[in-house]
C-alpha positions in Angstrom: -57.4 62.6 -1.9 -57.0 65.4 -4.4 -54.7 65.2 -7.5 -51.8 67.2 -6.0 -51.7 64.9 -2.9 -51.6 61.8 -5.2 -48.8 63.3 -7.3 -46.8 64.1 -4.2 -47.1 60.6 -2.8 -46.1 59.1 -6.2 -42.9 61.2 -6.1 -42.1 59.9 -2.6 -42.6 56.3 -3.8 -40.4 56.8 -6.8 -37.6 58.3 -4.6 -37.8 55.3 -2.3 -37.6 52.8 -5.1 -34.7 54.7 -6.7 -32.9 54.9 -3.4 -33.3 51.1 -2.9 -31.9 50.4 -6.4 -28.9 52.7 -5.7 -28.2 51.0 -2.4 -28.4 47.5 -3.9 -26.0 48.4 -6.7 -23.6 49.9 -4.2 -23.7 46.8 -2.0 -23.1 44.6 -5.1 -20.1 46.7 -6.2 -18.7 46.8 -2.7 -19.0 43.0 -2.4 -17.3 42.6 -5.8 -14.4 44.8 -4.7 -13.9 43.0 -1.4 -14.2 39.6 -3.1 -11.7 40.6 -5.8 -9.4 42.0 -3.1 -9.5 38.8 -1.1 -8.9 36.6 -4.2 -6.0 38.8 -5.1 -4.6 38.4 -1.6 -5.1 34.7 -1.7 -3.4 34.5 -5.1 -0.4 36.4 -3.7 -0.2 34.0 -0.8 -0.4 31.1 -3.1 2.5 32.4 -5.0 4.4 32.5 -1.8 3.5 28.9 -1.2 4.7 28.0 -4.6 8.0 29.8 -3.8 8.4 27.7 -0.7 8.0 24.5 -2.7 10.7 25.5 -5.2 14.1 24.0 -4.6 16.9 26.2 -3.5 19.3 27.4 -6.1 22.4 26.6 -4.1 23.7 23.5 -2.3 24.9 25.5 0.7 23.8 24.4 4.1 21.7 27.5 4.7 19.4 26.5 1.8 18.9 23.0 3.1 15.4 22.0 4.3 17.1 21.0 7.6 18.0 24.6 8.2 14.9 26.5 6.9 13.5 26.6 10.4 16.5 28.8 11.4 15.5 31.5 8.9 12.1 32.8 10.1 12.7 36.3 8.7 13.9 35.0 5.3 11.3 32.5 4.4 7.7 31.6 5.3 7.1 28.0 6.2 4.3 26.1 4.8 2.7 26.0 8.2 2.8 29.8 8.5 1.4 30.2 5.0 -1.5 27.8 5.8 -2.3 29.8 8.9 -2.4 33.1 7.0 -4.5 31.5 4.3 -6.9 30.2 6.9 -7.3 33.7 8.3 -8.0 35.1 4.8 -10.5 32.4 4.1 -12.2 33.1 7.4 -12.0 29.5 8.5 -10.6 30.1 12.0 -12.7 28.1 14.3 -12.5 25.3 16.9 -12.1 22.6 14.3 -8.6 22.4 12.9 -9.6 19.4 10.9 -12.2 21.1 8.7 -10.0 24.2 8.4 -7.0 22.2 7.2 -9.2 20.3 4.7 -10.4 23.7 3.3 -6.9 24.9 3.0 -5.7 21.9 1.2 -8.6 21.9 -1.2 -8.2 25.7 -1.8 -4.5 25.2 -2.6 -5.3 22.5 -5.1 -7.9 24.7 -6.8 -5.6 27.7 -6.9 -2.8 25.5 -8.4 -5.2 24.3 -11.0 -6.4 27.9 -11.9 -2.8 29.0 -12.3 -1.9 26.1 -14.5 1.0 25.0 -12.3 -0.6 21.7 -11.2 -3.4 20.3 -13.3 -5.8 17.7 -12.0 -4.5 14.2 -13.0 -6.4 12.4 -15.6 -7.2 9.3 -13.6 -10.5 7.4 -13.3 -13.3 9.0 -11.5 -14.1 7.8 -8.0 -16.7 5.2 -8.7 -17.4 2.2 -6.4 -18.6 -0.7 -8.6 -21.5 -2.5 -7.2 -22.4 -4.6 -10.2 -21.0 -5.8 -13.5 -22.1 -2.6 -15.4 -20.4 -0.3 -13.0 -17.4 -2.6 -12.9 -17.2 -2.2 -16.7 -17.4 1.6 -16.4 -14.4 1.7 -14.0 -12.4 -0.6 -16.3 -13.1 1.8 -19.2 -12.0 4.8 -17.2 -8.8 3.0 -16.2 -8.1 2.2 -19.8 -8.8 5.8 -20.8 -6.5 7.2 -18.1 -3.6 5.1 -19.4 -4.0 6.8 -22.8 -4.3 10.3 -21.2 -1.1 10.2 -19.1 -0.8 13.7 -17.6 2.2 15.7 -18.8 1.2 19.0 -17.2 3.6 18.5 -14.3 7.0 19.0 -15.8 10.2 17.3 -14.8 11.6 18.9 -11.6 14.3 21.4 -12.3 16.3 20.1 -9.4 16.9 16.9 -11.4 19.0 19.0 -13.8 20.5 21.9 -11.9 21.6 20.1 -8.7 19.5 22.2 -6.4 17.5 20.6 -3.5 14.3 18.9 -4.4 11.2 19.4 -2.4 9.8 16.0 -1.2 6.2 16.8 -2.4 7.5 18.2 -5.8 9.2 14.9 -6.6 6.1 13.0 -5.3 3.8 14.8 -7.7 6.0 14.2 -10.6 6.1 10.4 -9.8 2.3 10.3 -9.7 1.7 12.5 -12.7 2.3 9.7 -15.2 0.2 7.2 -13.3 -2.1 4.9 -15.2 -4.5 5.3 -12.3 -4.6 5.7 -8.6 -7.0 3.9 -6.2 -8.1 3.9 -2.6 -8.5 0.3 -1.6 -12.0 -0.6 -0.2 -12.3 -1.9 3.3 -12.6 -5.6 3.4 -16.1 -7.0 3.2 -15.0 -9.8 5.6 -15.0 -7.4 8.6 -18.5 -7.2 10.2 -20.2 -3.9 10.4 -20.1 -3.8 14.2 -16.3 -3.4 13.9 -16.4 -0.4 11.6 -16.9 3.3 12.3 -20.2 4.4 10.8 -19.7 7.0 8.0 -22.0 9.4 9.9 -19.6 9.4 12.8 -16.3 9.5 10.9 -15.7 13.1 11.9 -16.6 12.5 15.6 -13.3 12.1 17.3 -14.9 11.7 20.7 -17.0 8.8 19.5 -14.0 7.1 17.9 -11.8 7.5 21.0 -14.6 6.1 23.2 -14.8 3.0 21.0 -11.3 2.2 22.2 -11.9 3.0 25.8 -15.3 1.3 26.4 -16.4 -2.3 26.1 -14.7 -5.6 26.7 -11.0 -5.5 27.4 -10.4 -8.1 24.7 -11.0 -5.4 22.1 -13.8 -7.4 20.4 -15.9 -4.2 19.9 -13.2 -1.8 18.9 -13.2 -0.6 15.3 -10.8 -2.1 12.7 -9.1 -0.5 9.7 -6.9 -1.9 6.9 -3.6 -0.3 5.8 0.0 -1.1 4.9 -1.0 -3.4 2.0 0.9 -5.4 -0.6 -0.2 -7.5 -3.6 0.7 -11.0 -4.5 0.2 -11.4 -8.2 -1.6 -14.6 -9.2 0.3 -15.5 -12.4 2.5 -18.1 -14.1 5.2 -17.8 -11.4 3.0 -19.9 -9.2 2.7 -23.7 -9.3 -0.6 -24.7 -11.0 -1.9 -26.4 -7.9 -1.2 -23.4 -5.7 -2.7 -21.0 -8.2 -5.9 -23.1 -8.5 -6.3 -23.1 -4.7 -5.9 -19.3 -4.6 -8.3 -18.5 -7.5 -10.8 -21.3 -6.5 -10.5 -23.2 -9.8 -10.0 -26.5 -7.8 -13.5 -26.3 -6.4 -16.5 -27.7 -8.3 -18.7 -24.8 -7.1 -16.4 -22.1 -8.3 -16.6 -21.6 -12.1 -13.6 -21.0 -14.4 -15.0 -17.6 -15.1 -15.0 -16.7 -11.4 -11.5 -18.2 -11.1 -10.2 -16.2 -14.1 -11.3 -13.0 -12.4 -8.8 -13.3 -9.5 -5.5 -11.6 -10.4 -4.0 -10.6 -7.1 -4.1 -11.6 -3.4 -4.4 -8.3 -1.5 -2.7 -8.6 1.9 -2.9 -6.0 4.7 -3.2 -5.6 8.4 -6.7 -5.0 9.8 -6.3 -3.6 13.2 -7.8 -1.5 16.0 -4.4 0.2 16.2 -5.2 3.0 13.7 -5.3 6.8 13.5 -8.6 7.0 11.6 -10.6 10.0 12.9 -8.5 10.3 16.1 -4.8 9.6 16.8 -3.8 6.8 19.1 -0.9 5.8 21.3 -0.3 2.1 21.2 1.0 1.8 24.8 -1.9 3.9 26.2 -4.6 1.7 24.6 -6.7 0.2 27.4 -8.1 -2.6 25.3 -6.3 -5.5 23.7 -4.6 -4.9 20.4 -6.3 -6.8 17.6 -4.2 -7.4 14.5 -5.9 -9.5 11.8 -4.2 -10.9 8.7 -6.6 -9.5 6.0 -6.8 -11.3 2.7 -8.9 -10.2 -0.3 -8.9 -11.4 -4.0 -8.7 -8.5 -6.5 -9.5 -8.4 -10.2 -7.2 -7.0 -12.9 -7.9 -3.3 -12.0 -7.4 -3.9 -8.3 -11.0 -4.0 -7.4 -12.1 -6.5 -4.7 -14.1 -9.5 -5.7 -17.2 -9.5 -3.6 -17.2 -12.2 -0.9 -13.7 -13.5 -1.7 -12.1 -12.3 1.5 -11.2 -13.4 5.0 -9.4 -12.1 8.1 -7.8 -14.1 10.8 -6.6 -13.0 14.3 -3.2 -14.6 13.8 -1.8 -14.3 17.4 -5.0 -15.8 18.8 -4.8 -18.8 16.4 -1.1 -19.5 16.7 -0.6 -18.9 20.4 -4.1 -18.9 22.1 -2.7 -19.2 25.7 -0.3 -16.4 25.1 -3.0 -14.2 23.4 -5.1 -14.4 26.6 -2.2 -13.1 28.7 -0.7 -10.4 26.4 -2.2 -7.0 25.6 0.0 -6.2 22.6 0.3 -8.3 19.5 3.6 -9.5 18.0 2.0 -9.3 14.6 1.5 -6.0 12.9 2.4 -5.6 9.2 1.9 -8.8 7.2 3.3 -10.1 4.0 2.6 -13.3 2.1 5.6 -14.8 0.3 5.3 -17.4 -2.5 8.4 -19.7 -2.6 9.8 -22.8 -4.2 9.7 -25.6 -1.6 10.1 -28.7 -3.9 13.4 -29.5 -5.6 13.0 -30.0 -9.3 10.0 -27.7 -9.5 10.8 -24.3 -10.8 7.4 -22.9 -9.8 6.6 -21.4 -6.4 4.4 -23.9 -4.6 4.2 -22.8 -1.0 3.1 -19.8 0.9 4.7 -18.2 3.9 3.4 -15.5 6.2 5.7 -12.9 7.7 4.4 -10.7 10.5 6.5 -8.2 12.4 6.6 -6.0 15.4 10.1 -5.7 16.9 11.2 -8.7 14.8 9.9 -10.6 11.8 8.2 -13.9 12.3 7.9 -16.3 9.4 5.5 -19.3 9.4 4.3 -21.6 6.5 0.6 -21.4 5.8 -2.0 -22.4 3.2 -4.6 -20.1 1.7 -7.4 -21.0 -0.6 -10.6 -19.6 -1.9 -13.9 -21.3 -0.9 -17.4 -20.8 -2.2 -18.9 -20.6 1.3 -17.7 -20.8 4.9 -16.4 -24.2 5.9 -14.3 -25.8 8.6 -13.2 -28.9 6.7 -10.2 -29.4 4.4 -11.9 -31.2 1.5 -9.9 -31.1 -1.8 -6.9 -29.5 0.1 -3.8 -31.6 -0.3 -0.5 -29.8 0.5 2.6 -30.1 2.7 0.5 -28.7 5.6 -2.1 -31.1 7.0 -3.2 -29.2 10.1 -6.8 -28.3 10.9 -7.9 -25.1 9.1 -8.8 -22.0 11.1 -12.6 -22.3 11.8 -14.6 -20.1 9.5 -17.7 -21.1 11.4 -17.4 -20.5 15.1 -17.6 -23.7 17.1 -19.6 -24.0 20.3 -17.7 -22.4 23.1 -15.1 -20.8 20.8 -14.6 -17.1 20.0 -16.6 -15.7 17.1 -13.9 -13.1 16.6 -11.1 -15.5 15.7 -12.0 -15.4 12.0 -14.1 -13.1 9.8 -15.2 -13.6 6.2 -16.9 -16.1 3.8 -14.6 -16.7 0.9 -11.0 -17.3 2.1 -9.8 -20.2 4.2 -6.5 -20.4 6.1 -4.4 -23.0 7.9 -1.0 -22.7 9.6 1.9 -25.1 10.3 0.7 -27.2 13.2 3.6 -26.8 15.7 5.9 -23.8 15.9 7.7 -24.8 19.2 11.4 -25.5 18.9 12.5 -29.1 19.7 14.4 -28.1 22.8 11.1 -27.8 24.6 8.1 -25.5 25.1 8.9 -21.9 25.2 6.8 -19.1 26.8 4.9 -17.0 24.3 7.2 -14.5 22.4 10.3 -16.7 22.9 8.8 -19.4 20.8 8.0 -16.9 18.1 11.6 -15.7 18.1 12.8 -19.1 17.1 10.5 -18.7 14.1 11.8 -15.3 13.3 14.0 -13.9 10.5 16.4 -12.7 13.2 15.7 -9.7 15.5 14.6 -6.9 13.2 11.8 -6.3 10.7 11.0 -5.0 7.2 12.9 -7.8 5.5 12.5 -8.7 1.8 12.9 -12.0 -0.1 14.1 -12.2 -3.7 15.4 -14.9 -6.1 18.8 -15.1 -7.9 19.2 -17.2 -11.0 22.3 -19.5 -10.9 24.1 -21.8 -13.3 22.3 -24.7 -15.0 18.9 -23.2 -14.3 19.2 -23.2 -10.5 17.6 -20.5 -8.4 18.8 -19.3 -5.0 16.7 -17.3 -2.6 18.0 -14.5 -0.5 16.7 -12.4 2.4 17.5 -8.7 2.2 18.1 -7.6 5.8 19.0 -4.1 4.9 18.6 -2.6 1.4 21.3 0.1 1.5 23.5 2.0 3.9 25.5 -1.0 5.0 23.5 -3.3 2.8 23.1 -6.8 4.2 21.7 -10.1 2.7 21.8 -13.8 3.6 20.9 -16.9 1.7 17.8 -18.7 2.9 16.0 -21.9 2.3 12.3 -22.8 1.7 12.8 -26.4 0.6 11.1 -29.1 2.8 9.2 -32.3 2.4 6.5 -31.2 4.8 5.6 -28.3 7.1 4.1 -29.8 10.2 6.5 -28.8 13.0 9.4 -26.5 13.8 12.3 -28.7 12.7 10.7 -29.9 9.4 12.3 -26.9 7.7 15.5 -24.9 8.1 15.1 -21.3 7.1 18.8 -20.5 7.1 20.9 -23.4 5.6 23.2 -24.6 8.4 22.0 -21.7 10.5 22.7 -22.8 14.1 21.2 -20.9 17.0 23.7 -19.1 19.3 24.7 -21.3 22.2 23.6 -20.1 25.5 21.0 -17.8 24.0 17.4 -18.8 24.5 15.8 -16.2 22.3 16.0 -17.8 18.9 19.0 -15.8 17.7 21.1 -17.5 14.9 24.8 -17.1 14.2 25.5 -14.4 11.7 28.7 -15.6 9.9 26.7 -16.2 6.7 25.4 -12.6 6.4 27.0 -10.7 3.5 27.6 -7.0 3.9 28.4 -4.2 1.6 29.9 -0.8 2.5 29.6 0.6 -1.0 26.7 3.0 -1.2 25.6 4.5 -4.6 25.2 8.3 -4.6 21.6 9.7 -4.5 20.4 10.7 -7.9 18.9 13.9 -6.5 19.1 15.7 -3.1 16.8 17.3 -0.6 19.3 18.3 2.1 18.5 15.2 4.1 21.5 13.1 4.8 21.3 9.4 5.5 21.8 8.5 9.1 22.8 5.2 10.6 19.2 4.0 11.0 18.1 5.1 7.5 17.8 2.9 4.5 15.5 0.4 6.1 13.4 -2.0 4.1 9.9 -1.2 2.9 9.0 -3.1 -0.3 10.8 -5.2 -2.8 11.3 -6.3 -5.6 10.2 -5.7 -9.2 12.3 -6.4 -12.3 12.9 -3.4 -14.5 14.9 -3.4 -17.8 17.5 -0.6 -17.7 19.3 -1.5 -20.9 19.4 -4.3 -23.4 20.1 -7.5 -21.5 20.3 -5.6 -18.2 17.5 -6.1 -15.8 17.8 -4.7 -12.3 15.7 -5.5 -9.2 14.1 -2.3 -7.8 12.7 -1.8 -4.3 11.7 1.0 -2.0 13.4 1.9 1.3 12.4 4.4 4.0 13.8 6.8 6.4 12.3 9.2 8.9 12.5 12.9 9.7 13.2 14.1 13.3 9.4 14.6 13.6 8.9 10.9 12.6 7.6 11.8 9.1 8.3 9.1 6.5 10.3 9.5 3.3 11.0 6.9 0.6 13.7 6.1 -1.9 13.9 3.8 -4.9 17.0 1.6 -5.0 18.3 -1.0 -7.5 20.6 -4.0 -7.5 21.6 -6.6 -10.0 20.5 -10.2 -9.3 23.9 -11.6 -10.4 25.7 -9.6 -7.8 23.0 -8.8 -5.2 25.5 -7.9 -2.4 25.7 -4.2 -3.5 23.1 -1.7 -4.6 24.0 0.0 -7.9 21.6 3.0 -7.9 19.5 5.0 -5.4 17.1 7.9 -5.9 16.8 10.9 -3.6 14.1 11.0 -0.9 10.4 11.8 -1.7 7.1 11.5 0.0 3.9 9.9 -1.4 0.5 11.5 -1.9 -2.7 11.2 0.0 -6.1 10.6 -1.5 -7.1 12.7 -4.4 -10.9 12.9 -4.1 -11.4 14.0 -7.7 -9.3 11.3 -9.4 -8.8 8.3 -7.1 -10.9 5.3 -7.8 -13.0 4.5 -4.8 -12.3 7.9 -3.2 -15.6 7.9 -1.5 -14.6 5.0 0.8 -12.1 7.1 2.6 -14.4 8.8 5.1 -12.0 10.1 7.8 -10.8 13.7 8.0 -7.5 13.4 9.9 -5.3 11.3 7.6 -5.5 13.7 4.8 -4.9 16.8 6.9 -1.8 15.5 8.8 0.9 16.9 6.6 4.6 15.8 6.4 6.7 17.8 8.8 10.4 17.9 8.0 12.4 20.4 10.0 9.3 22.4 10.8 8.4 22.8 7.2 5.1 21.3 6.1 4.9 19.5 2.7 1.9 18.6 0.7 1.8 14.9 1.5 0.8 12.9 4.5 3.2 12.8 7.5 3.2 9.0 7.4 3.2 7.0 4.1 4.5 3.5 4.2 4.9 1.8 0.8 4.6 -1.8 1.9 4.1 -3.3 -1.6 5.6 -3.0 -5.1 4.7 -5.4 -7.8 4.3 -5.6 -11.6 0.9 -4.5 -12.9 -0.4 -7.7 -14.6 -2.6 -6.0 -17.2 0.3 -3.8 -18.5 3.7 -5.0 -17.4 5.3 -1.7 -18.3 3.7 -0.4 -15.1 4.3 -1.1 -11.5 1.8 -1.0 -8.6 3.1 0.8 -5.5 0.8 0.1 -2.5 1.1 2.0 0.7 -0.6 2.9 4.0 -1.6 6.5 4.6 -1.4 7.9 8.1 -1.9 4.4 9.7 -5.5 4.6 8.5 -6.2 3.5 4.9 -4.6 2.0 1.9 -3.8 3.5 -1.5 -2.1 2.3 -4.6 -0.6 4.2 -7.6 0.1 2.5 -10.9 3.2 4.2 -12.2 5.3 3.5 -15.3 8.6 1.7 -15.1 10.1 4.4 -17.3 9.4 7.0 -14.6 11.1 4.8 -11.9 14.1 4.4 -14.2 14.3 8.1 -14.5 14.4 8.5 -10.7 17.3 6.0 -10.6 19.2 7.7 -13.5 18.1 11.3 -13.7 20.9 12.3 -16.1 20.6 9.3 -18.4 24.3 8.5 -17.9 23.8 4.9 -16.8 26.0 5.5 -13.8 24.7 2.3 -12.4 27.0 0.4 -14.8 30.0 1.5 -12.8 28.8 -0.5 -9.8 27.8 -3.7 -11.4 
């Protein structure tokens, strides 16, 4: 090859390289322009979403959330906005679950980037597996209490009278939280009754777990939700407290006993919506509903091995259990009550379980160092045989799960008029017909204390005086729940006379509004009660009620009443929803493995809000480590359990948004 040919080929090579460089630069610039354009479009849409969340500036009916659906040309619903955003992000596919998750995550990121909603300063999601990691979580919880987030400002609707968006109010409530936590699944439940994490996104597998296998439901998967916490503190009689913490037992050290600060109570059931929705009446296998019990430490973490779960229906009515497919026990609560006159401490536990009505039965619970079927060291007013922790020959191994909690119930629940079939006998042990009842104490003269049952918290508030005093709890007529409460003659369903029930027609106004008006069935009980000081020498009892939207979404309200005049409520907040898991800030966030609960958003009048469609706050109690805070525990989408530790001052604000102490006028 001569010199001229070589120089010609060099020029060709140079041109090719230059052309390749130019093309690469052009592609990079084009990609940058498209990306910037898409980001700009997303930002514009996010601004629209923010506008949807803003409350209306007028109280006219046309601006109410109940009428937004009638204005398709005037306003974009959150559902429409999400659909458009999904198209922009290119996430349209056959999996609405993954698409919605990306939408929610993107909205959170966009909000953070704009400074409108900053990530809450809560502990990182860490699952402690040893003392070192447990200490790390404790440190993060302490740090978060000193770094209370103030980035979310007070809702303008509190001051200008406009309608409040449910999720806007929810975010403000949680913004000052000491920490938030996803409760770990109980270690009492065996692995064969859990959905493997690798299959949490497989809706077909989860549905088949319900359809296949034995009809008794013994291979169906279980999940815990709708929790509440019983604080283990000085309100309890020393003997009862020692049984619960394990201090009574020579094989449980004082250090181990000191660690237990709460008894965590929830339902562990195969009736759940984890990974796939479920219709209770269409379930081909038997409904399993376990009373799940776990001891928690001071930062709400479970104590390993200190847990148990009992199939209550199977224990209490074994013959009925074998004939019935649905359980009369769903949501559970454990009540500590005074049962001995002259003892001002609570010395007896009672279980309530509800479906269409609320059943109440005395029971004993104690911590044990290892599974046992005996009652050694256990001396109480109940002397029945404990529920077997170790399956006996020929008995079901699914009656009880766990190694560290032992349970026994009152021996005979049948009324003295004779044996009753199945649910009829339970009705004689009920708190009368309905459900979601609360129990609270009222101080009287000369140091006496009376106990009341809150039948309805507001909107025709109703209470009745009840009794827990008895010398023993062995059979039905050892104890009279309602003093002189006779059963209706001619009725064989356990219904008592109602002349003792006290009603109130006086309803306090809502402190803020969202365009949702209370209906006859609203204002039902959810959780109660925690004492909060509202002024010097003025302490009110505060609870949470619930109502539902037309689409069966759940909304909550705080309400307050004075113990000295408990007949009437004196304050009530407006409605709000509660948040789902925050994967960046919730303690134990990694244990919530299912996609559906966090992508099923609240639907109110065809408007979607940034909170789950179903949140049921089943527990409210004082935070033992810092009594200026309250633990609100709730179930999310009938799948998992979450708690938020919020300040009493924030709850006071919801019940007196203008600081005028309007509650004084109703005392």
